[in-house]
N, C-alpha and C positions, 0 to 999 in steps of 0.2 A: 504494500499500500504506500502511496506517495504522501509526503508531509505537506502541510499547508500553513503558510505564514500570512501575516498582515503586513503589506508593504505601503499602504496608503490609507489616510483617513480624512473625512470632511464632515463638518457639522454645521447645521443652522439650528440654533436653540435659543430659548429665552435667557440663557446666561452667556451667550457669545455665538458669533457667527463665523468663527474659525477655531481650530483645534487648540491653539495656544490660549486664546482668551477663555474659551470654554473650560479648559483644564484648571487654569489659574483661579477662575471664579469658583469652581467646584471645591478646590482645595481650600479656598478661603472662606467657604461657607456663604457665598453671595446668593441671595434669593432672587430668582427671576420672575416670581409671580407678583402681579399688581393688579389694580383695578382695570377692568376692561375698557379699552379706548376705541374699539372698532365700531361700536354701535351703542346706542343708549340702552341702559339696563334697568330703567326704572320699573318696567313691567315684568322683569324676570326675577326669579328667586335667588339667582346667583350673580354676583358682581365682580368676581376675581378670576383671573386666568393667567396662563403663561403665554403671553403674546410674543411674537418676534419683533424686536425693535431695530430701527436703522437698517432695514434690509433693502438691498438694491441689487436685483439679479444681474444687471449690467456689470457690476463689480466682480462677478464670478464668471464672466465670460459667456453669459447667455445673450443672444442677439436680440434686437428690438423686435424682429418679426415673430420669434418664438415666444417672446414675452407677451405680445399681444394676443397670441393663440393658446395661451396656456393657463390652466387653473393655478392657484397659489401653490397647491401641494406639489405640482409638477415642477414649478419654479424652485421650490425648496429642494426637491430631489436633484434637479439639474445642478443647482448651485453647489450642494454638498458633494455630488458626484464629480463635478469638475475639480473641486478642491482635492478629492481623494486621488483622482487620476494624476493630476499634476504632482501631488506629493509622492505617488508611487514612481513616477518617471516612465510609466508605460506609454508607448505609442504604437498603435496597430500598424503592422506591416514594416515597422522599423526594429523594434526589439520583442514583438510578440506577433504571431500569425493572427490575423483577423478572425479566422475561423476557430481559433483556440481561446478567443477572448469573449466572455459572456457577461450578462447582466441579469441579476436576480434582485430587483427592487420592487417592493410591494407598498401597498397602502391599505389601512384597515377600512377606510371609508371612500377615498377617492375625491373626485371633484365636487365637494359639497357646495362651494360657492357658486359654481356654474349650474349645478342642478337646481339650486334655489332661484337664481336669476332667470333661467329659462322657464321655470314653472311660473314664476310671475308674469313673464312676458306672454306665455300662452294664455293665462287668465285674463290679461289686459287686452291682447290684441289678436289672439287666436293662434291655432297650431301653425298656420302658414308663416308666421313671424318668427318661429324658433330658428335659432341660429344653425346653419349647416355644420358649424364646429361644435355643436352641443355635445355630441357623442364622443368625438375624439378628445374633447377637453375634459370630460367627466369620467370616463372609464379608468378604473384604477390601474390597469396595466400600461397606461400610456406613459407613465414616468419611465418604466423600463425601456419601452420602445424609443422614447426620445433620447434617452441616455445612450442607447446603442447607436442610434443615428449619429449623435454628436461625436462619439468615440470609435465609429467604425467597428463595433464589437459584433462580429457575425457568427459568434458561437452560441451556446445555449442561452436562451432568454426566457426566464421563468418567473413571472411575478408571483408572490404568495399573498393571500388574503386570509388571515387568522386573527382578525381583530387586534387586540393588544399584543399578541404574540407575533405579529407579522414580521417585524424587523429581525427577530431572533430566528424564526424559521427560514426566512429568506437566506440568512447568512449561513445557517446550519445546513440547508440543502445545497448551497453553493460549496460549502466545505466538502460535502460528500461527492459532489460532481467532479471536483478537482482531484480529491483523494482517489477516486476510482477511474480517473484518467479521461474524463469527458471534456475537460477544458484545462488550460494552463493557468488562466487568471479569470477572476469573475468580479465585477463590481456589485456589491451586495449591501442591502440594508432596507430601510423604510422611510416613508415621508407621510405627513399628514398636515392638513389645513382645515380644521373643522370647528373653529371657534366662531359660531354663529348663534342667533337666537333659537334657531330650530334645534341645533345640536344641544345647546345649553338646556333648553326646555325638555327635550327627550331624556337626557341623562339625569337631569334634576328630578323629573318626575318618576323616574325609576329608582330614585333614592340613592343614586351613586355618587353624587357630587357634595363636596363640602359647602356649606352655606355661611362659612365665616366672612365677616366683613373686614377682617384684618389679614392682609396678604401674608404676613409672617406666621400667622397661626392657621392658614388655610390647609396646607399639606403636612399632615403630622403622622408619617408612617411609624408604626409600632408603639405609638403613644396612646395612653389610656383615653385621652380626649379626642381621638381621631374620629371623624364623622363622614368621611368620604374623600374622593380624590378631587384634585383641581385640574381642569382640562388645559392642555397645553398644545403646542403645535411645533412643527419643524421637520428636520431630516437628519438621519445619521447613516453615513455610507462608509464602508470600508472596501478596500481592494484586497481580496484574497488571491494568493499566488502560490503555485507549486514551489517548494523550498529550493530545489536544485536550479530551477529556472531563475528565481530571485537571486540566488547566490552567484550564479554564472554572470549575471550583469551587475553585480555589486550593489544591489538594492538595499536600502535602509529597511530593517525589520523591526516592527514593534513587538511582536509576540507570535508564538505558534498556536494555532487552532489545533487542539489535540483531542477534543471530545464534543459530542453532540447527542442530546436526548430529546425525544419527542413522544408525548403521550396525550391521552384525552381523558378527562374526568368521566365522560359518559354519565353525567349526573344531573345537571341543570343548565338552562341556557344562559344564565348570568351568575349564579351563585357558584363558588368553588366547592369541591368535595371537602367536607369539613375535616376529615381525618388526615388529609394531605397525602394519601397513599399514592395517588396517581402523579402529581407533580414530583413526589419523591422518586418515582420510577424514571421520569425523565432526568432528574439530577443524577441518579445512580447510573443511568446509561452513559452520560457525559463523563462521569468520574471513572467509570470502568474503562471506557475507551482511552481515557487520558492516563491510565496507569496509576490512578490514585492509590496510595498506600496508607493504611491506618496510622494515625499519628502525625501525618502531614498537617500543616497549618493552611486552611483554605480561606480565600476571600470571596465573598458573594456580593456582587451588586444585585441586590434583591429586587423582585418585582415591586414590593413595598408600596402599595398604592395609597395607604392610609384609609382604606375601607375597613370597617370592623371585621368582616369575615375573611378578606384576603390575608391580612397580616398574621392573623392567628393560624390559618391553615398553611401558610408558607413557612411559618416557624415550625410547625409540626413536620412539614415535608423535609426541611433541612435536617431536623433530628433523625428522621426515619432514614434518610439517605446516608448520613455520616455516622450515625450512632450517637448516643448522648454524649459521650465524652469528647469526641472530635467536634460535635456541634458546638459545644461550649468553648472549644478552642478556636473556632472559626471567627473571623472578623468580617462583619456584615455591614453594609450601608444601604441606604435608599437615596440615590441622587434625585428622585422625584420630589424629595423634600424641598429641593431647590429649583428644579425645572418644571414641576408639575408633571402630569401624566400626558405624554406625547402620543398616546395611542399607538397607531401603527409604526410611528417613528421611534418609539421608546427603545425597542430592542437594539436598533442600530446604534443609537446614542449611548445607551448604557454599556454596549459591548466596547465601544470606543473608550468609555471611562474605565472599564475593567482592564483593557490593554495598557492604558497609560498608568493605571494603579500598579500593575505587575512590573511595568518598565522601571517606575520610580520608587517602588516600595512604599507608596503612600496610599492610605485609604481614605477617601473623602468622607466628610461627616454626614450624619442624618441630623439636619438642623431642626430645631424646635422639639427635640425629643427630651422633655423634662420630667415627664410623669410616667413612670414605668407601668406597664400592663403585665399583670401576673401570667397571662397567657402568652406573652411575647418576652421571654426571659433569657434571650441570648444577647450576645455582644453586638450592638447595632451602631457602634462608633458615634455616640451622641455628641452633638454640638461642634466638636472640633475634629479636623483631620488629624491623623497620626501616622508616623513611620511604623512599618510592621514588616517582619520578615516572613512572608508567606511564599509558598512554592507553587501554588495553583490558584488561579482566579476564575470564577464562574459568574455568568450573567444569566438570570432567570427571568422568564416572561410568562405570564398566564393570561389567557384571553377569554372573553365572553365566548360561549359555546364549549368551554372546558379545554381549550387548547393550551397545552403546557410545552414549553421549550427551555432548554438549558444548553449553554455552550461553555466549554472549558478551555482556558488558555494556560500556557506556560511560557517562561522565558526561553529564548533561543540562545544557548551557550556557544 
C-alpha cells in the first residue's frame, strides 16, 4: 500500500482566510463568532454566527467571470483550493500527470444563497425568469468541478455529501484513492455558505442552535452550559499526495495521513447514538490503520459541536475507542469553540488544524470551557493552548443522518 501525505493546505474561516492567520488565531484563542451582519435578525431566534470577514475571491486567483457565476460556497472552495495547490507546488502536466490529479471537495448543503434567490425570483416573476445558471450554481458538486477546471485535474473527481462529516469523508476517501493507486494527488475537503434566514430558522427550530446573545458564550463544547452549536461558513482544503511522488519533487510535507474510519449510527436522522459505539468504531478503524499502540498519547480535534447530545456521546466514543486509561491520557480540543460549526467545511478545516497541531506540538484551546460537565470528563484543553508531546492526531466528524468519520495523522520523520 502507498503512503499518503499532506503537501498543501488552504482555508477560508471566521478566524482567518489563510493558513498562517488561521493557525495563529486558533493558538491564541481568538473567537471568530460575532453578531450576524449579513441580514437583519430581529425576527429570528438566533443572532450570532461565524461569518467570513474581509473576503475577496479575486485575492485568491478567482477570475471575475467565475465570481459572477458562482455561489458563495463555491467561491470559498475555489479560494481555499487555490491556496492549497499553490502551497503544494503542484502544476498539472509539469510535475504531476493531469490524469493522476483529482478533486474530492464536497458541501453539506451547496448553493443555498442561489437556491433562495431563484426561488424568490420564481415567486415574483414566474418560472421563465429563473436564471439559466441556477442549477450549475446551486448543485453541491460544482465546487469540485470548478476546482478541477481551474487546476486541470483530470483524475478522479468525487464530491461527498454527508452533512457535517462531508469534509472528513472527502479527505478520507481521497486518502484511500491515493493509497490504492487510483491517483497520485487529490485536492480534498469541504466548503459551506449557509448563513441565511432560512438556514438559521430551520436549524433553530430543530433545537440545534445556541441562542446565546453573547458571541463569546455561544459555542461552548463540552461545557455544562452548552445549548447548541453556532452556525459558521467557509472552506478547508488540503492537497493529499503519494509520499514517494512528493519526496521525489522535494515537496514540503505537513503530516502523513495514516488512517481513516467511516461508520453510520443507523439510529436517528439528527440525534447521535447515545452510547457512542458507532463513532467509536470509526475512530478505532482510523487508529488501527495508523498502527496505534496502547499507551501512545493521542490528540483529538473533536467534532465538539456544543450540543448536549453530541459532546456526551463523542466523549463516550473516545473512551470506547482508546480504552479508559488512554482516553484520559488523550489531549482533546474543539476548535468549533472559536470558529463555530462550519457544517460541510468543518472536517477540512479541522483536519488542517490537526496537521498543524502535530507539526508544531501545540494543541489549540477549547475556549469558553469553564464549567465542567460530569458526562464530559476528559482533557479538552480548556481556555489556553499548550505544548504537548503526542504521537498521533485525529480529527473526528459526525453528521446528521448518523455519518461518522475519523482521520488519523502522524509526523513524517
